[in-house]
DOTI-199140 format. One record per residue (C-alpha): residue in one letter; y, z, x. Coordinates in Angstrom, 1 decimal. Layout:
REM residues N
['A' [Y Z X]];
...
//
This chain:
REM residues 99
['M' [-23.0 -15.6 -20.0]];
['E' [-22.9 -12.6 -22.2]];
['I' [-20.0 -10.1 -21.3]];
['G' [-20.1 -8.0 -24.5]];
['I' [-16.8 -8.8 -26.0]];
['P' [-15.8 -8.1 -29.6]];
['E' [-15.7 -10.8 -32.2]];
['L' [-12.6 -13.0 -31.4]];
['K' [-9.8 -13.5 -33.8]];
['S' [-8.3 -17.0 -34.3]];
['E' [-5.2 -16.1 -32.4]];
['Q' [-7.3 -14.9 -29.5]];
['I' [-9.4 -18.2 -29.6]];
['E' [-6.1 -20.1 -29.5]];
['E' [-4.8 -18.1 -26.5]];
['L' [-8.2 -18.6 -24.8]];
['C' [-7.9 -22.4 -25.2]];
['S' [-4.4 -22.4 -24.1]];
['I' [-5.1 -20.4 -20.9]];
['V' [-8.2 -22.6 -20.1]];
['E' [-6.2 -25.9 -20.6]];
['K' [-3.3 -24.6 -18.5]];
['T' [-5.5 -23.4 -15.7]];
['A' [-7.3 -26.8 -15.4]];
['R' [-4.0 -28.7 -15.5]];
['Q' [-2.4 -26.5 -12.8]];
['Y' [-5.5 -26.9 -10.7]];
['V' [-5.4 -30.7 -10.7]];
['I' [-1.7 -30.7 -10.2]];
['S' [-2.1 -28.4 -7.2]];
['K' [-4.6 -30.8 -5.5]];
['V' [-2.9 -34.1 -6.4]];
['S' [0.7 -35.0 -6.6]];
['P' [1.8 -35.6 -10.2]];
['K' [3.2 -39.0 -9.0]];
['R' [-0.4 -40.0 -8.1]];
['I' [-1.8 -39.0 -11.5]];
['E' [-1.9 -42.0 -14.0]];
['A' [-3.6 -39.9 -16.8]];
['L' [-4.7 -36.4 -17.1]];
['N' [-6.5 -35.4 -20.3]];
['I' [-7.9 -32.0 -20.8]];
['S' [-9.8 -30.9 -24.0]];
['V' [-10.9 -27.4 -24.7]];
['E' [-13.2 -26.8 -27.7]];
['T' [-14.7 -23.5 -28.9]];
['E' [-17.6 -22.9 -31.3]];
['G' [-18.2 -19.6 -32.9]];
['T' [-16.5 -16.2 -32.5]];
['K' [-19.3 -14.1 -31.2]];
['P' [-20.6 -15.4 -29.0]];
['V' [-17.8 -18.0 -28.4]];
['R' [-19.0 -21.3 -26.9]];
['L' [-16.5 -23.0 -24.7]];
['T' [-16.5 -26.6 -23.8]];
['V' [-14.0 -28.0 -21.3]];
['D' [-13.5 -31.7 -20.5]];
['V' [-11.2 -32.9 -17.8]];
['D' [-10.5 -36.6 -17.5]];
['V' [-8.3 -37.8 -14.6]];
['S' [-7.2 -41.2 -13.6]];
['L' [-5.4 -41.5 -10.3]];
['S' [-3.2 -44.2 -8.8]];
['P' [-4.9 -47.0 -6.9]];
['L' [-3.5 -45.4 -3.7]];
['M' [-5.8 -42.6 -4.2]];
['K' [-9.0 -44.7 -4.4]];
['K' [-10.7 -42.7 -1.6]];
['F' [-10.0 -39.4 -3.3]];
['N' [-13.1 -37.7 -4.8]];
['V' [-12.1 -37.5 -8.4]];
['Q' [-15.5 -36.1 -9.6]];
['K' [-15.2 -33.2 -7.2]];
['L' [-11.6 -32.5 -8.5]];
['V' [-12.8 -32.6 -12.1]];
['D' [-15.7 -30.3 -11.4]];
['E' [-13.5 -27.8 -9.5]];
['A' [-10.9 -27.8 -12.3]];
['V' [-13.6 -27.1 -14.9]];
['K' [-14.9 -24.3 -12.7]];
['E' [-11.5 -22.8 -12.4]];
['A' [-10.9 -23.2 -16.2]];
['F' [-14.2 -21.2 -16.9]];
['T' [-13.3 -18.5 -14.4]];
['S' [-9.9 -18.1 -16.2]];
['A' [-11.7 -17.9 -19.6]];
['E' [-14.1 -15.3 -18.2]];
['N' [-11.2 -13.2 -16.9]];
['Y' [-9.4 -13.4 -20.3]];
['L' [-12.5 -12.4 -22.1]];
['R' [-13.2 -9.5 -19.8]];
['E' [-9.6 -8.4 -20.2]];
['L' [-10.1 -8.4 -24.0]];
['K' [-13.3 -6.4 -23.5]];
['C' [-11.4 -3.8 -21.7]];
['H' [-8.6 -3.6 -24.3]];
['S' [-11.1 -3.3 -27.2]];
['K' [-12.6 -0.1 -25.6]];
['K' [-9.3 1.7 -25.6]];
//
């Protein structure tokens, strides 16, 4: 998606990655008790600065007690939330760059 942002500086890319990772983590924890999560790994990678390409991977392993829980749906929704937070951050940067 092209939203017309300026070229990102390295500290902006770091902040973007941090926001995206935090959003995905918070989403998973909001849906599943941390006591039921055996492993939660989130990786965020960027490529380029204009345009910036963002890759988000969420890997969740839940307790055997959660075997009927739809983990794939949880992962998909966490990634979607992460991309929404990235888009919001980038739109905010775009607004600030016009001032």
